[in-house]
N, C-alpha and C positions, 0 to 999 in steps of 0.2 A: 539916212533911212535904211531899213533892213533890205538887203538885196533879194531879188528873186533868183532862183537857181534852176538851170535846166541842163540836161545832158544830151549829147548826140555823138554819133560816130563821125570822125573826121573824113573817112573814106566815102561818105554819102550813104552807106548802108543804114537801114533803120535799126533801132534797138529791138532786139527780139522780145517777144511777149514775156519770156521768163525773167527778164531783167527787172529788178525792183529799184526804184529810186525815190528817196525821200527829199522832196524839194526844199523843205524848211531846214533840214540838217545838212544838205549837200552830200548825201551818201548814195552811192551807186553799188548795188549788190548783184553779182552774177552767180546764181547757184548752178552747180553741176557744169562747170566750164567745159566747153567743147572746142574743137579746132576752129569752127566757124566764128567763134567769139573773138579770135585773135584780130587785133587791129588797133587803130588809134581812136581814142576817146577824148571828148572835150567836156569840160564843166564850165558853163557860162553863168557868171554872176552879174546881175545888173540892177541898177536902181536909177532914180532920176538924175544922178550925178554922172552916170556913165556905166560902162561894163568892162569886165575883165574875163579872160579865158585862161584856164589851166588845161594843159594837154598831157596825156599819158598814153604810153604804148603797152598793150597787153601781148605778151608772147606765151604761147601754149606749147608745152613739151609733152611728148608721149613715149612711154616705154615701147620697146620693140614688140611687135605682134606678128605672128606667122601668117603669111598669105599662102605659102606652100611649104609643106614639111616633107622630109625624106621618109621613106618607108623601108622596112627590111627588104633585102633583095637576096634571092637564092639563084645563083648562076652556075652554069657549067664552066669548067676550065676553059680559058681563052675567050670567053664571052666578054663583051664590053659593058661597062656600067656607066650610066648617066644619071646623076643625082642633081637635083636643083632644089635649093631652099631659098625662099624669098620672104622678107619681112618688111613691115612698114613701121615707121616711128618718126619722131622728131626730136633731135636731129636724125637724119637718115642713118640707119644702122650699118655697121661694118660687119664683115663676115670673116671667119677663119675656120679652117678644117683641121680636125684632129683625128689621128688614128691611134687607138689604144691610149688616148690621153696625151699623145705627142703631136706637135705641129706637123701637118702633112705638107703644107706649103706656106709661104709668107702670107701675112694677112692681106686680104684684098678688100678694097673699098668700092662700093657700087654707088 
């Protein structure tokens, strides 16, 4: 007999409303993937003869995006400068500082 097909998240979270699934074709579609869509998914096929489960893991990567940017600074001689730049992304971004295009210090990973 033709199996019935259902989808669920293995982590217990419910499928978001934006997720579309065609039960007869076994297709799951996630438009506009976001970080919260990351996780394990299961496709369950079953009929009167039994059931079978296929599992897949969705990993979501993101380009670095600035949380904090540096701004131009105008200082007097012997003043101290403190610049902080902070970015988020997946995997976590690494940082390096350049002065006039040349490395200022070795690359630092946060």
